[in-house]
C-alpha positions, 0 to 999 in steps of 0.5 A: 404771896411769893415766898420772898414776900411771905418771908419779908412779912414774917420778919416784919411781924417778928420785929413788931412782936419783939417790941411788945413789953413783958406783961403786955399782949397784943392780937394777930389782927392788931399786928396786921393792921399796924403793918398795913395788912389789915385783914391778914390776921391769919398770916400773922398767926402763921408767922407766930406758928413758925416763931414759937421756938425762937426765944428772941420772938416772944410769941406768947404775947400774941393772942386773939382779938378777945384775949384767948390763947389760941396759939397755945397748941404750937408751943412745946406743951399746951401750958407753956404759953400760959406759963410764960405769960404768968411769969410776966405777971399776966393772969390767965383763966381758962385760956383767957387773959384777965384784964385784957383791956389793961394788958393790951398793947397797940403798936399804932398807939404805943410806937407812933 
């Protein structure tokens, strides 16, 4: 993927992540699928790794497909991702979002 294409994809990812409501979470793969790049969950993860310090991009709301906080190591502290989610009312136990199915936000369903 050319650098310009990667930048454009990252910007598209950030635009979707900015739409995730507080107290909700989604997955890397779901974002990739919504953007028409099914199978590019890892690329969404790379975008999130670049965005965790930008307060306009709520990267803490993006978890893996089973609700694990796999991106937590890219935040300022190992607990920052969990702390941000808990401030929004999301319960996390052992790096796992509780009530994941009820908290899950699918842009394909919510935005279409």
